[in-house]
Biotite code that builds the C-alpha atoms (Angstrom):
import biotite.structure as struc

atoms = struc.array([
    struc.Atom([7.712, -8.101, -6.489], chain_id="A", res_id=1, res_name="MET", atom_name="CA", element="C"),
    struc.Atom([7.276, -10.626, -9.225], chain_id="A", res_id=2, res_name="GLU", atom_name="CA", element="C"),
    struc.Atom([9.315, -11.121, -12.365], chain_id="A", res_id=3, res_name="VAL", atom_name="CA", element="C"),
    struc.Atom([9.291, -13.490, -15.287], chain_id="A", res_id=4, res_name="GLY", atom_name="CA", element="C"),
    struc.Atom([6.775, -15.659, -17.028], chain_id="A", res_id=5, res_name="ASN", atom_name="CA", element="C"),
    struc.Atom([5.455, -17.513, -15.143], chain_id="A", res_id=6, res_name="PRO", atom_name="CA", element="C"),
    struc.Atom([5.747, -14.983, -12.334], chain_id="A", res_id=7, res_name="GLY", atom_name="CA", element="C"),
    struc.Atom([8.262, -15.670, -9.595], chain_id="A", res_id=8, res_name="GLN", atom_name="CA", element="C"),
    struc.Atom([8.282, -13.735, -6.311], chain_id="A", res_id=9, res_name="VAL", atom_name="CA", element="C"),
    struc.Atom([11.723, -12.210, -5.791], chain_id="A", res_id=10, res_name="ILE", atom_name="CA", element="C"),
    struc.Atom([10.978, -9.883, -2.886], chain_id="A", res_id=11, res_name="ARG", atom_name="CA", element="C"),
    struc.Atom([8.126, -9.022, -0.527], chain_id="A", res_id=12, res_name="ILE", atom_name="CA", element="C"),
    struc.Atom([7.615, -5.274, -0.374], chain_id="A", res_id=13, res_name="ARG", atom_name="CA", element="C"),
    struc.Atom([5.593, -5.078, 2.850], chain_id="A", res_id=14, res_name="PHE", atom_name="CA", element="C"),
    struc.Atom([5.546, -7.129, 6.025], chain_id="A", res_id=15, res_name="SER", atom_name="CA", element="C"),
    struc.Atom([2.387, -9.117, 6.737], chain_id="A", res_id=16, res_name="ALA", atom_name="CA", element="C"),
    struc.Atom([1.307, -6.474, 9.278], chain_id="A", res_id=17, res_name="ASN", atom_name="CA", element="C"),
    struc.Atom([1.942, -3.594, 6.866], chain_id="A", res_id=18, res_name="GLU", atom_name="CA", element="C"),
    struc.Atom([0.054, -5.368, 4.088], chain_id="A", res_id=19, res_name="GLY", atom_name="CA", element="C"),
    struc.Atom([-2.905, -6.049, 6.366], chain_id="A", res_id=20, res_name="ALA", atom_name="CA", element="C"),
    struc.Atom([-2.855, -2.422, 7.498], chain_id="A", res_id=21, res_name="GLY", atom_name="CA", element="C"),
    struc.Atom([-2.932, -1.177, 3.920], chain_id="A", res_id=22, res_name="LEU", atom_name="CA", element="C"),
    struc.Atom([-5.822, -3.474, 3.085], chain_id="A", res_id=23, res_name="LEU", atom_name="CA", element="C"),
    struc.Atom([-7.723, -2.311, 6.186], chain_id="A", res_id=24, res_name="ASP", atom_name="CA", element="C"),
    struc.Atom([-7.013, 1.320, 5.321], chain_id="A", res_id=25, res_name="LEU", atom_name="CA", element="C"),
    struc.Atom([-8.410, 0.902, 1.769], chain_id="A", res_id=26, res_name="ALA", atom_name="CA", element="C"),
    struc.Atom([-7.202, 4.379, 0.803], chain_id="A", res_id=27, res_name="TRP", atom_name="CA", element="C"),
    struc.Atom([-8.047, 3.668, -2.863], chain_id="A", res_id=28, res_name="TRP", atom_name="CA", element="C"),
    struc.Atom([-11.727, 3.907, -1.902], chain_id="A", res_id=29, res_name="ASP", atom_name="CA", element="C"),
    struc.Atom([-11.292, 7.357, -0.338], chain_id="A", res_id=30, res_name="TRP", atom_name="CA", element="C"),
    struc.Atom([-12.656, 10.420, -2.149], chain_id="A", res_id=31, res_name="PRO", atom_name="CA", element="C"),
    struc.Atom([-10.054, 12.681, -3.757], chain_id="A", res_id=32, res_name="ASP", atom_name="CA", element="C"),
    struc.Atom([-10.725, 15.322, -1.106], chain_id="A", res_id=33, res_name="GLU", atom_name="CA", element="C"),
    struc.Atom([-9.389, 12.941, 1.557], chain_id="A", res_id=34, res_name="LYS", atom_name="CA", element="C"),
    struc.Atom([-6.493, 11.424, -0.435], chain_id="A", res_id=35, res_name="VAL", atom_name="CA", element="C"),
    struc.Atom([-4.882, 14.704, -1.459], chain_id="A", res_id=36, res_name="HIS", atom_name="CA", element="C"),
    struc.Atom([-4.338, 16.080, 2.081], chain_id="A", res_id=37, res_name="PRO", atom_name="CA", element="C"),
    struc.Atom([-3.124, 12.660, 3.289], chain_id="A", res_id=38, res_name="ALA", atom_name="CA", element="C"),
    struc.Atom([-0.738, 11.989, 0.386], chain_id="A", res_id=39, res_name="ARG", atom_name="CA", element="C"),
    struc.Atom([2.477, 12.713, 2.304], chain_id="A", res_id=40, res_name="HIS", atom_name="CA", element="C"),
    struc.Atom([1.445, 10.486, 5.209], chain_id="A", res_id=41, res_name="ALA", atom_name="CA", element="C"),
    struc.Atom([0.365, 7.760, 2.784], chain_id="A", res_id=42, res_name="LEU", atom_name="CA", element="C"),
    struc.Atom([3.695, 7.858, 0.954], chain_id="A", res_id=43, res_name="MET", atom_name="CA", element="C"),
    struc.Atom([5.565, 7.773, 4.263], chain_id="A", res_id=44, res_name="ALA", atom_name="CA", element="C"),
    struc.Atom([3.336, 4.913, 5.503], chain_id="A", res_id=45, res_name="MET", atom_name="CA", element="C"),
    struc.Atom([2.480, 6.746, 8.736], chain_id="A", res_id=46, res_name="ILE", atom_name="CA", element="C"),
    struc.Atom([-1.299, 6.665, 8.373], chain_id="A", res_id=47, res_name="VAL", atom_name="CA", element="C"),
    struc.Atom([-3.123, 4.809, 11.137], chain_id="A", res_id=48, res_name="LYS", atom_name="CA", element="C"),
])
């Protein structure tokens, strides 16, 4: 999380491994038909 101007990091939301996993997953490129059924797993961060 960043706050202020100029931005200052106050907290890291995800670990380095979690962040890398999210980038590898690239769920934002999925079609809607795939995102909707996976939404609960995505929100719970249990998608592999």
